[in-house]
C-alpha positions as CSV (number, residue, x, y, z in Angstrom):
1,X,18.7,-58.4,-43.7
2,X,17.8,-54.7,-43.0
3,X,14.5,-53.4,-44.4
4,X,14.7,-50.4,-46.8
5,X,12.5,-48.4,-44.3
6,X,14.7,-49.3,-41.4
7,X,17.6,-47.1,-40.3
8,X,20.4,-48.6,-38.3
9,X,21.7,-46.4,-35.5
10,X,25.3,-46.7,-35.0
11,X,25.8,-43.9,-32.5
12,X,24.6,-43.2,-29.0
13,X,21.2,-41.4,-28.9
14,X,21.6,-38.0,-27.2
15,X,18.2,-36.4,-28.1
16,X,15.1,-36.7,-30.2
17,X,12.1,-34.9,-31.5
18,X,8.8,-35.9,-33.2
19,X,8.7,-34.9,-36.9
20,X,5.2,-34.3,-38.1
21,X,4.1,-35.1,-41.7
22,X,4.3,-32.1,-44.0
23,X,0.5,-32.0,-44.4
24,X,0.1,-31.5,-40.6
25,X,2.8,-28.8,-40.5
26,X,1.1,-26.8,-43.2
27,X,-2.3,-27.0,-41.4
28,X,-0.9,-25.4,-38.2
29,X,-1.7,-21.7,-37.9
30,X,1.2,-19.3,-37.6
31,X,1.4,-17.5,-34.3
32,X,1.6,-13.8,-34.9
33,X,4.4,-12.1,-33.1
34,X,3.2,-9.6,-30.5
35,X,4.6,-6.1,-31.1
36,X,6.6,-4.5,-28.4
37,X,4.3,-2.1,-26.6
38,X,6.0,0.6,-24.5
39,X,4.4,1.7,-21.3
40,X,5.2,4.5,-18.9
41,X,7.9,3.7,-16.4
42,X,10.5,5.6,-14.4
43,X,13.4,4.7,-16.8
44,X,11.7,5.8,-20.0
45,X,13.8,8.2,-21.9
46,X,12.5,11.8,-22.0
47,X,12.2,13.1,-25.5
48,X,13.4,16.6,-26.5
49,X,9.8,17.8,-27.0
50,X,6.7,17.0,-24.9
51,X,3.1,18.0,-25.6
52,X,1.5,20.0,-22.8
53,X,-1.6,21.9,-21.7
54,X,-1.8,24.8,-19.3
55,X,-4.8,25.5,-16.9
56,X,-5.4,28.8,-15.2
57,X,-6.5,28.9,-11.5
58,X,-7.8,32.2,-10.1
59,X,-8.8,32.1,-6.5
60,X,-10.4,34.9,-4.4
61,X,-7.6,34.4,-1.9
62,X,-4.9,35.9,-4.2
63,X,-4.7,38.7,-6.8
64,X,-2.3,36.5,-8.8
65,X,-3.4,33.5,-10.8
66,X,-1.7,30.1,-10.8
67,X,-0.9,28.3,-14.1
68,X,-0.8,24.5,-14.0
69,X,1.1,23.0,-16.9
70,X,1.0,19.2,-17.5
71,X,3.4,17.8,-20.1
72,X,2.6,14.5,-21.8
73,X,4.6,11.8,-23.5
74,X,3.3,10.1,-26.6
75,X,4.0,6.3,-26.3
76,X,4.0,4.0,-29.3
77,X,3.6,6.9,-31.6
78,X,2.2,6.0,-35.0
79,X,0.9,2.6,-34.0
80,X,-2.5,1.2,-33.0
81,X,-1.2,1.2,-29.4
82,X,-0.4,4.9,-29.4
83,X,-1.4,6.6,-26.1
84,X,-0.8,9.9,-24.4
85,X,0.4,9.8,-20.7
86,X,1.3,12.6,-18.3
87,X,5.0,12.9,-17.6
88,X,5.5,16.0,-15.6
89,X,3.7,19.0,-14.1
90,X,4.8,22.6,-13.4
91,X,3.0,25.4,-11.5
92,X,3.9,29.0,-12.0
93,X,2.6,32.2,-10.4
94,X,3.7,35.7,-9.4
95,X,2.5,34.9,-5.9
96,X,5.6,33.6,-4.1
97,X,3.7,32.8,-0.8
98,X,3.2,29.2,-1.8
99,X,6.6,28.7,-3.6
100,X,8.1,26.0,-1.4
101,X,5.2,23.6,-1.1
102,X,4.2,24.2,-4.7
103,X,7.6,23.1,-5.9
104,X,7.6,20.1,-3.6
105,X,4.1,19.1,-4.8
106,X,5.0,19.3,-8.5
107,X,8.1,17.2,-8.0
108,X,6.1,14.5,-6.1
109,X,3.3,14.5,-8.7
110,X,5.8,14.3,-11.6
111,X,7.6,11.4,-9.9
112,X,4.2,9.5,-9.6
113,X,3.5,10.2,-13.3
114,X,6.8,8.8,-14.4
115,X,6.2,5.6,-12.3
116,X,3.4,4.8,-14.7
117,X,0.4,2.6,-14.0
118,X,-2.9,3.9,-12.7
119,X,-2.1,7.5,-11.6
120,X,-5.7,8.8,-11.5
121,X,-5.8,8.2,-7.8
122,X,-3.9,11.4,-7.4
123,X,-7.0,13.4,-8.4
124,X,-9.1,12.2,-5.4
125,X,-6.1,12.5,-3.0
126,X,-5.6,16.2,-4.0
127,X,-9.3,17.1,-4.1
128,X,-9.6,15.7,-0.6
129,X,-7.3,18.2,1.0
130,X,-9.1,20.8,3.1
131,X,-7.7,24.2,4.2
132,X,-8.1,24.7,7.9
133,X,-8.8,28.4,7.2
134,X,-11.7,27.4,5.0
135,X,-12.2,27.0,1.3
136,X,-13.8,29.3,-1.3
137,X,-16.3,29.3,-4.2
138,X,-14.9,29.5,-7.7
139,X,-16.9,31.0,-10.6
140,X,-19.9,28.9,-11.3
141,X,-20.7,28.3,-7.6
142,X,-18.4,25.2,-7.2
143,X,-16.9,25.0,-3.8
144,X,-13.1,24.4,-3.5
145,X,-12.0,23.2,0.0
146,X,-8.4,24.3,-0.7
147,X,-6.0,25.5,-3.3
148,X,-4.5,22.0,-3.5
149,X,-8.0,20.7,-4.3
150,X,-8.3,23.1,-7.2
151,X,-4.9,21.9,-8.5
152,X,-6.3,18.4,-8.3
153,X,-9.3,19.6,-10.3
154,X,-7.0,21.0,-13.0
155,X,-5.1,17.7,-13.2
156,X,-8.5,15.9,-13.4
157,X,-9.5,18.1,-16.3
158,X,-6.3,17.2,-18.1
159,X,-6.7,13.4,-17.5
160,X,-10.2,13.7,-19.0
161,X,-8.7,15.6,-21.9
162,X,-6.2,12.8,-22.8
163,X,-8.8,10.0,-22.1
164,X,-7.5,8.6,-18.9
165,X,-10.7,9.6,-17.0
166,X,-14.3,9.7,-18.2
167,X,-17.3,11.5,-16.7
168,X,-20.0,9.2,-15.4
169,X,-22.8,9.3,-18.0
170,X,-26.2,10.2,-16.6
171,X,-29.0,8.2,-18.3
172,X,-31.8,9.9,-20.3
173,X,-34.4,9.0,-17.6
174,X,-32.4,10.7,-14.8
175,X,-31.8,13.7,-17.0
176,X,-35.5,14.0,-17.7
177,X,-36.4,13.8,-14.0
178,X,-33.8,16.4,-13.1
179,X,-35.0,18.8,-15.8
180,X,-38.6,18.3,-14.6
181,X,-37.6,19.1,-11.0
182,X,-35.7,22.2,-12.1
183,X,-38.6,23.5,-14.1
184,X,-41.0,22.7,-11.2
185,X,-38.8,24.8,-8.8
186,X,-38.5,27.7,-11.2
187,X,-42.3,27.7,-11.7
188,X,-42.8,28.0,-8.0
189,X,-40.8,31.2,-7.9
190,X,-42.6,34.6,-7.8
191,X,-41.4,35.5,-11.3
192,X,-38.3,37.1,-10.0
193,X,-35.2,35.8,-11.8
194,X,-32.9,34.5,-9.2
195,X,-30.3,32.9,-11.4
196,X,-27.0,34.6,-12.0
197,X,-24.0,33.8,-14.2
198,X,-21.7,33.5,-11.2
199,X,-24.0,30.9,-9.6
200,X,-23.8,28.7,-12.6
201,X,-27.5,29.3,-13.5
202,X,-28.8,27.9,-10.2
203,X,-31.0,29.8,-7.8
204,X,-29.3,32.4,-5.6
205,X,-30.5,30.8,-2.4
206,X,-29.4,27.3,-3.3
207,X,-27.3,25.4,-0.9
208,X,-24.1,23.5,-1.4
209,X,-24.3,19.9,-2.6
210,X,-22.1,17.5,-0.7
211,X,-21.8,15.3,-3.8
212,X,-20.9,17.6,-6.7
213,X,-19.9,20.7,-4.6
214,X,-22.2,23.0,-6.5
215,X,-24.5,25.5,-4.9
216,X,-27.5,23.8,-6.5
217,X,-29.5,22.2,-3.6
218,X,-33.1,23.4,-3.2
219,X,-36.2,22.1,-1.4
220,X,-38.6,20.2,-3.7
221,X,-41.6,18.5,-2.1
222,X,-40.0,18.9,1.3
223,X,-36.9,17.1,0.1
224,X,-33.4,18.6,-0.4
225,X,-32.6,18.0,-4.1
226,X,-29.5,19.0,-6.2
227,X,-30.4,20.6,-9.5
228,X,-27.0,19.8,-10.9
229,X,-26.3,16.1,-10.2
230,X,-29.7,15.0,-9.0
231,X,-28.6,13.9,-5.6
232,X,-31.6,13.8,-3.2
233,X,-32.0,13.1,0.5
234,X,-35.2,11.2,-0.3
235,X,-33.5,8.8,-2.7
C-alpha cells in the first residue's frame, strides 16, 4: 500500500532541485541588481555636445598665446555614478611654428583619453619634457622646462577641476613652520621690499626650487629652504 505522503515515480529521473520550505524562502534577502555603470572606453559613442574648458598659455618665447581646450564627456548622467571624464583636446594658436607636432600631440592625448582608465600619468610625462634650448619662467616665478611641459600643466589644472587629481594637502603644523620661516627671512631684510608680483610674492634673489619649480628658495640658518613648498636641504 502506498502512503499518502509517498509519490510513486513512473518516469526516468532527468534532473532534480531542492525545494526549501516557504518560511526559509521568505527569510532570504533579495539580492539587489547592480545598475549598469558606463565607463570610458574607445568604443563609447560621442554625443553631439561635450562640456569643455579652455586654458590660455602665454610664453615669453612667442608673441602669440596658445589656447588648450579639453572637452569632457559626462558618464552615467543623472545617477549617483555620474562622473566627468576627458574625451578630447585641441590646441589653437596664431603661431604656426609648432603646428605639426601640436596636431600630433593633441591626437595622441585624445586617443589616450578615449581609452579610459587612469590617464593622469600623462601629466607627469608631459611635464617631464625639457627643451634643449632651455625653458622659461612664467608669471609667478614658476619655471617651465618646455612648452610641452606647460601644456601638461594646463591638462593637470583641468584634471584637478573635474576631480581626477587632488593637490597634496599640507598639514597645519607644516604650514605654521613655513609661515614662521618666511616671516623670519623677511625680518632679516634691511627693510627694503624685495617682493614683486611677477615673482609670486617671493624675494627677488630667491633661487629655483627643484621640487615645486618656484623661485622661492632662500638661505635660513645656513640651510636652503623653499618658502613655497617647505622643501629643505636640512630635512
